[in-house]
N, C-alpha and C positions, 0 to 999 in steps of 0.2 A: 907424647903429651908431658911426660915428666920433665923433659929437657926444656920445653916451652915454659912450664910453671916455674922451674928453677931459675931460668933467665929472667922472668918477670919479677920473681921475688928478689933477685939481686939488683934490679934496676930501681933506684930511688924515685924515679919519675913515673913508675907504674904501680897502680893499685889493683890487685886482683880481687874480684868479687865473684860470688856465686849467688844467683837469685832463682827462686822457684816459687811458683804459685800452685796451689792445689784447687780442687773442685770447690765451687761455691756451696755454702752451707746455709740452709734456711734456719732462721731463728724464730722460736715461738714456743708455745706450750705443747711440745711434742713428746712422745714417749718412744724410746728405741728398745724397750724391754730390759733396760739395765736395772741394777739393784741399788736401792737408796736406803738409808737409815731413817729417813724422815718421810712423812707422807707428802707426796707431790701431786698436784692437780694437773692433769693433762687433758688436751682436747681428744675426744674419741672420734670426731669427724670434723669437717669444715676446716681443713688444714691451711689456713691463710697465714703466711709468714709475716711476722711483724718487721722483719728485716732480712737481708741476705748479706753474708760476709764471705770474703775470699781470704783464706790464710795465705800469707806470703812470708817467705823466709829469705833473709839476706845474710850471707856468710862472708866474713873477711878472714880467709884462711891464714894469712900471715900473722894475724893478731889473735886468732882463736876467738873472734867475736861473732856471735850469732844474734840476730834480731828477728823476732817473729811478730808480725802485725796481722790484724784482722781488718781488711779494707771493706768499706761499704760502697765504694764506687766501682763501676764496671772496669774490669781489667782485660779489655779486648780491643780489637782494632777499630771498633765503632765509637770512637770518641773517648775511650777509656785510656788508662795508662799504657 
């Protein structure tokens, strides 16, 4: 793999990227038992998410550039990205 990466890095016509998506996270008034310095109101039941986001990272290793986004559209084969 190191040889393939080195060859790609040496070729001006090739852009090497690394992309990874993590598990979808529900967004809402939830508590995960963490510590806060201020009072936070959370739901104690009826956990309806106000949104769902999927964290996605894109790395350009040749340039040491990392971009992280939180996507609200489905990232699967059923009409998503």
